[in-house]
C-alpha positions in Angstrom: 0.0 0.0 0.0 1.4 3.4 -1.0 2.2 5.7 1.9 1.5 9.4 1.7 4.5 11.7 1.9 4.4 14.5 4.5 6.3 17.8 5.0 6.8 19.3 8.4 7.1 23.1 8.3 6.7 25.7 11.0 5.4 23.0 13.3 2.5 22.1 10.9 2.1 18.6 9.4 1.0 19.0 5.8 0.5 16.5 3.0 2.9 17.0 0.0 1.1 17.3 -3.3 0.9 14.0 -5.2 3.0 13.8 -8.3 1.1 14.2 -11.6 0.3 11.1 -13.4 2.9 10.1 -16.0 1.9 10.8 -19.6 1.1 7.6 -21.4 3.8 6.4 -23.9 3.5 4.4 -27.0 6.5 2.7 -28.6 6.6 1.1 -32.0 9.1 -1.5 -33.3 9.4 0.4 -36.5 8.0 3.7 -37.9 7.1 2.4 -41.4 5.8 -0.8 -43.0 3.9 -2.1 -45.9 0.2 -3.1 -45.8 -0.1 -6.6 -44.4 3.2 -6.6 -42.4 3.1 -6.9 -38.6 4.4 -4.3 -36.2 5.0 -4.7 -32.5 3.7 -2.1 -30.0 4.4 -1.4 -26.4 2.7 1.1 -24.1 2.8 2.2 -20.5 1.3 4.9 -18.2 -2.3 3.9 -19.0 -5.0 3.0 -16.4 -4.7 -0.5 -15.1 -6.8 -3.4 -16.6 -8.6 -1.0 -18.9 -10.1 -1.6 -22.3 -7.6 -0.7 -25.0 -8.2 0.3 -28.6 -5.4 0.8 -31.1 -6.3 2.8 -34.2 -4.3 3.6 -37.3 -5.5 6.5 -39.3 -8.8 6.5 -37.4 -9.4 2.8 -38.1 -9.4 0.4 -35.2 -6.8 -2.4 -35.8 -6.7 -4.0 -32.3 -8.7 -4.3 -29.1 -7.1 -5.6 -25.9 -6.8 -4.7 -22.2 -3.9 -3.1 -20.4 -2.0 -5.1 -17.8 -2.1 -4.8 -14.0 0.5 -2.0 -14.2 -1.2 -0.1 -17.0 1.1 -1.4 -19.8 0.7 -3.6 -22.8 2.6 -5.4 -25.5 0.9 -6.6 -28.7 1.3 -6.9 -32.5 -0.9 -5.3 -35.2 -1.1 -6.0 -38.9 -0.9 -2.9 -41.1 -4.2 -2.5 -42.9 -4.4 -1.9 -46.7 -4.4 1.9 -47.0 -2.9 4.3 -49.5 0.8 5.0 -48.9 1.3 8.0 -46.6 1.6 9.2 -43.0 -1.1 8.2 -40.6 -1.7 8.8 -36.9 -1.3 5.7 -34.7 -3.2 6.0 -31.5 -3.6 3.8 -28.4 -6.6 4.7 -26.1 -7.5 3.2 -22.7 -9.6 4.5 -19.8 -9.8 8.0 -21.2 -6.1 8.4 -21.7 -4.3 8.3 -25.1 -0.9 8.2 -26.7 -0.2 8.9 -30.3 2.6 8.9 -32.8 2.9 9.1 -36.6 3.4 5.9 -38.7 4.1 5.6 -42.4 2.5 3.1 -44.7 4.9 2.4 -47.5 4.2 1.3 -51.1 4.8 -2.4 -51.7 7.9 -2.9 -53.9 7.0 -3.4 -57.6 7.5 -7.1 -58.5 9.2 -7.8 -61.8 7.3 -10.2 -64.0 8.7 -13.7 -63.9 9.7 -15.3 -67.2 7.3 -17.9 -68.5 8.2 -21.4 -67.4 8.4 -24.1 -70.0 6.8 -27.4 -69.1 9.4 -30.0 -68.4 9.6 -33.1 -70.5 7.8 -36.2 -69.2 9.3 -37.5 -66.1 10.9 -34.1 -65.2 10.0 -32.0 -62.2 6.5 -30.5 -61.9 6.2 -26.9 -63.1 5.9 -24.1 -60.4 2.5 -22.5 -60.4 2.5 -18.7 -60.9 1.4 -16.6 -57.9 -1.9 -14.9 -58.3 -1.8 -11.1 -58.4 -2.5 -9.3 -55.0 -6.1 -8.2 -54.6 -6.8 -4.5 -55.2 -7.2 -2.3 -52.0 -10.7 -1.7 -50.9 -12.4 1.5 -52.0 -12.1 4.4 -49.6 -15.0 5.4 -47.3 -16.1 8.9 -46.3 -18.2 9.6 -43.2 -20.3 12.8 -43.2 -22.5 14.8 -40.8 -23.1 18.3 -39.7 -24.6 20.2 -36.8 -22.5 18.4 -34.3 -21.2 19.7 -30.9 -23.2 21.5 -28.2 -21.6 24.4 -26.4 -19.7 23.1 -23.4 -22.2 24.3 -20.7 -25.0 22.1 -22.1 -25.4 18.7 -20.6 -26.1 15.6 -22.7 -29.7 14.2 -22.8 -31.3 11.6 -25.1 -32.5 14.5 -27.3 -29.4 16.7 -27.5 -25.6 16.9 -27.2 -24.9 13.4 -28.6 -21.6 14.4 -30.2 -19.7 11.9 -28.0 -22.0 9.1 -29.2 -21.7 9.9 -32.9 -17.9 10.3 -32.5 -17.8 6.7 -31.1 -19.9 5.6 -34.1 -17.4 7.2 -36.5 -14.5 5.6 -34.7 -16.1 2.2 -35.1 -16.7 2.8 -38.8 -13.0 3.6 -39.3 -13.4 5.8 -42.4 -10.6 7.0 -44.6 -11.9 10.6 -44.4 -14.4 12.6 -42.5 -16.6 15.5 -43.9 -18.2 17.8 -41.4 -21.0 19.8 -43.0 -21.1 23.0 -41.0 -22.4 24.2 -37.7 -19.8 21.8 -36.4 -19.6 23.7 -33.0 -22.3 25.6 -31.2 -23.4 28.2 -30.2 -21.2 30.7 -32.0 -18.2 28.7 -33.2 -15.8 30.2 -30.7 -12.4 28.6 -30.6 -12.7 27.9 -26.8 -15.9 26.0 -27.5 -14.2 24.0 -30.3 -11.5 23.1 -27.9 -13.8 22.2 -25.0 -16.6 20.3 -26.9 -15.7 19.4 -30.5 -12.1 18.5 -29.9 -12.5 15.7 -27.3 -15.1 14.0 -29.5 -15.0 14.6 -33.2 -11.6 16.1 -32.8 -10.2 12.6 -32.7 -10.6 12.5 -36.5 -9.1 16.0 -37.1 -6.3 14.6 -39.2 -8.9 12.9 -41.5 -11.3 15.8 -41.6 -12.1 18.1 -44.5 -14.5 20.7 -43.0 -17.2 22.9 -44.4 -18.2 26.1 -42.6 -21.8 26.9 -41.3 -23.7 29.9 -40.2 -23.0 29.2 -36.5 -19.3 29.4 -37.1 -19.9 32.9 -38.6 -21.7 33.8 -35.4 -18.4 33.7 -33.6 -17.5 37.0 -35.2 -19.3 40.2 -34.1 -19.5 41.4 -37.7 -20.5 38.0 -39.0 -18.1 38.3 -42.0 -15.5 35.7 -40.8 -15.4 32.6 -38.8 -12.3 33.0 -36.6 -12.8 30.1 -34.2 -13.4 27.7 -37.1 -10.4 28.7 -39.1 -8.1 28.8 -36.1 -9.2 25.4 -35.1 -9.0 23.6 -38.4 -6.1 25.7 -39.8 -5.1 25.4 -43.5 -7.2 22.3 -43.9 -10.3 24.6 -44.1 -8.9 26.6 -47.0 -8.4 30.3 -47.3 -10.4 32.1 -44.6 -11.5 34.7 -47.2 -13.0 32.0 -49.4 -13.9 28.8 -47.4 -14.1 26.7 -50.6 -11.5 24.3 -51.8 -10.9 21.0 -53.7 -9.5 17.7 -52.6 -9.5 14.1 -53.8 -10.4 10.7 -52.2 -9.6 7.6 -54.3 -10.8 8.2 -57.8 -13.2 10.9 -56.7 -12.9 14.7 -56.9 -14.4 16.5 -53.9 -15.4 20.1 -53.7 -16.1 21.9 -50.4 -18.1 25.0 -50.9 -19.3 27.9 -48.7 -22.9 28.8 -48.2 -22.0 31.2 -45.3 -24.7 32.7 -43.1 -27.7 32.9 -45.4 -30.2 33.1 -42.6 -29.0 36.5 -41.4 -29.1 38.1 -44.8 -32.7 36.9 -45.2 -33.5 38.5 -41.9 -32.0 41.8 -43.0 -34.6 42.6 -45.5 -34.0 43.5 -49.2 -36.0 42.9 -52.3 -38.6 40.2 -51.3 -39.0 39.1 -54.9 -35.4 38.0 -55.2 -33.5 35.4 -53.1 -30.7 36.8 -51.1 -27.2 35.7 -51.8 -24.9 33.6 -49.7 -22.9 35.8 -47.3 -20.2 36.8 -46.8 -18.9 34.6 -49.6 -21.2 34.9 -52.7 -22.8 31.9 -54.4 -24.2 33.9 -57.2 -23.6 33.2 -60.9 -20.3 34.8 -62.0 -19.2 35.2 -58.4 -15.7 34.2 -57.5 -16.9 31.0 -55.9 -19.2 29.9 -58.7 -16.6 30.9 -61.4 -13.9 28.9 -59.5 -16.2 25.9 -59.3 -17.0 25.9 -63.0 -13.4 26.3 -63.9 -12.5 23.3 -61.8 -15.3 21.2 -63.2 -14.3 22.0 -66.8 -10.8 20.7 -66.1 -12.2 17.2 -65.3 -13.0 14.5 -67.8 -16.7 13.9 -68.6 -16.6 10.6 -66.8 -15.1 11.9 -63.5 -16.8 11.0 -60.3 -17.7 14.2 -58.4 -18.9 14.9 -54.9 -19.6 18.4 -53.3 -20.7 19.5 -49.9 -21.6 22.7 -48.1 -24.0 23.7 -45.2 -27.3 24.9 -46.4 -29.4 22.4 -48.5 -30.5 23.4 -52.0 -33.6 21.3 -51.3 -34.9 20.2 -47.9 -38.1 19.3 -46.1 -36.9 21.8 -43.5 -38.1 22.3 -40.0 -40.5 24.3 -37.9 -43.3 23.0 -40.1 -41.8 24.8 -43.1 -40.1 23.4 -46.2 -36.7 25.2 -46.3 -35.0 25.2 -49.7 -32.1 27.6 -50.2 -32.2 29.0 -53.7 -29.2 31.1 -52.8 -27.1 27.9 -53.5 -28.8 27.3 -56.9 -25.9 28.5 -59.0 -23.5 26.1 -57.3 -26.0 23.2 -57.7 -26.6 24.1 -61.3 -22.9 24.1 -62.1 -22.5 20.7 -60.6 -25.5 19.3 -62.5 -24.4 20.7 -65.8 -21.0 19.0 -65.4 -22.3 15.6 -64.4 -21.7 15.6 -60.6 -23.0 12.7 -58.7 -23.5 13.8 -55.1 -24.2 16.8 -52.9 -24.1 16.6 -49.1 -25.5 19.3 -46.8 -26.7 19.9 -43.2 -28.5 22.7 -41.4 -31.8 20.9 -41.1 -31.3 18.6 -38.1 -32.6 15.5 -39.7 -31.6 12.9 -42.4 -33.0 13.2 -45.9 -32.1 11.6 -49.2 -33.5 12.8 -52.5 -33.8 11.0 -55.8 -31.4 12.3 -58.5 -32.6 15.7 -59.6 -31.8 18.3 -62.2 -31.0 21.9 -61.2 -34.8 22.7 -61.0 -35.5 19.9 -58.6 -37.1 17.7 -61.2 -36.3 14.0 -61.0 -33.6 13.0 -63.5 -32.6 9.3 -63.0 -30.0 9.4 -65.8 -27.9 12.5 -65.0 -29.3 14.0 -61.9 -27.5 14.9 -58.7 -28.3 12.9 -55.5 -28.6 15.3 -52.5 -28.3 14.2 -48.9 -29.2 16.3 -45.8 -27.3 15.0 -42.8 -27.8 17.4 -39.9 -27.7 14.6 -37.4 -24.2 14.9 -35.9 -25.4 15.4 -32.3 -26.6 18.9 -31.5 -30.4 18.1 -31.5 -33.1 16.9 -33.9 -35.8 18.8 -35.8 -38.9 16.7 -35.6 -41.3 19.0 -37.4 -40.4 19.2 -41.1 -42.5 20.9 -43.7 -44.2 19.4 -46.7 -42.0 16.9 -48.6 -41.4 17.2 -52.3 -42.0 14.1 -54.5 -38.3 13.5 -54.9 -37.7 13.0 -51.2 -37.1 9.3 -51.0 -36.2 9.0 -47.3 -36.6 11.3 -44.3 -35.7 10.4 -40.7 -36.4 12.9 -37.8 -35.8 10.5 -34.9 -32.2 9.4 -35.0 -28.7 10.9 -34.6 -26.2 9.3 -36.9 -23.8 9.7 -39.9 -23.8 9.0 -43.6 -21.2 6.5 -44.7 -20.2 6.7 -48.4 -18.1 4.1 -50.2 -16.5 5.8 -53.1 -15.7 3.1 -55.7 -14.1 3.6 -59.1 -17.0 4.5 -61.3 -19.7 4.4 -58.6 -20.7 4.8 -55.0 -22.8 3.2 -52.3 -24.2 4.8 -49.1 -25.9 4.0 -45.8 -27.2 6.1 -42.9 -26.0 4.6 -39.7 -27.6 5.7 -36.4 -25.7 6.3 -33.2 -27.0 2.9 -32.0 -25.2 1.3 -35.0 -28.4 0.6 -37.0 -28.3 0.9 -40.8 -31.5 2.7 -41.8 -31.1 3.7 -45.5 -28.9 2.1 -48.2 -28.5 2.9 -51.8 -26.0 2.6 -54.6 -25.4 4.1 -58.1 -22.8 4.6 -60.8 -21.1 7.8 -61.9 -22.5 9.4 -65.1 -21.5 11.9 -67.8 -23.0 15.4 -68.0 -26.5 15.8 -69.4 -26.7 16.4 -73.2 
């Protein structure tokens, strides 16, 4: 039994402060390996006899328990991932240790000369080795409207960001898309650090974020989103723009900026015209729309294209009102005209999937864009949508969860997974060329 240390000063017996708990450590037998190879790990400084999860690039590769002294020794097999640098993390009892690990490309094998069958009575020919299987297609997990402000307590109806983060960890995606309003109430950096970071921040290295109206509320002038850009850094693009392009597997991905539309609507103006996105315009010939069209024109006609931003072009809405956002129509139209496959949005705190539609919202099964609304990241749910349009194929107002996309060469599949791990909605489609 450990004895407390005491200090005697000026005739007073006082307990000396206990030393701070040692920071957990993670050691790796080597810092790089090819997919399929084994690597030895050792850790110490974790809680004793605690459940242990080891993840590589956000994907769990081993589950075990720490020993009676809070240490462990185990081996993992490197999963099939694209070559590059990944974060290796060991977590147990609320404590974590991380380090970077490189997955290397397998060496290119030279083709073997064709073997000639031996004459009768000679040795048997050596069978050629089959080619290695191709790596699995990458997966992307997406949701918006995620983390409550730190002073709000979790209930079954709100602040479920820790539960949806655990769901994401179990899905082990290759990338994470957050669709705006990622941190409430006003997107302050302190709130990001206190609420978002301990939950969805676990996937920060995998995350490609989009900005929402609540992030803009963190600035008194509502023309920037300082907490959002300071938290995500250069990953979020230029703070003056908030739109950027990236790639996942064979897919081209565009992150766009619908800004703080709701506040420009409330400010008045010509009631016969839709207001623009603000502070970054979405209008035809705007910098954002022109950039998007230029990027799309640089792609081949058969490219697989995904885009996401915060406010939905079409949505069954909330508060008993159908809430479309025509301000985003120029972006949606550019994507449709260039044959894009998918648009992901948030803002309405529910899950909705539309049939493929043209830019006017008319069903177009051959060349339409499939839009998802995934505002189910954890903040709360909107249970009172407005009237649904005919193209709304699925709407859930009773479950937090995430959209999981598998982005295959030439096609995609999706499923909505609730925080309880239930798959509610599944669909699949192929990529297509632009409309004629």
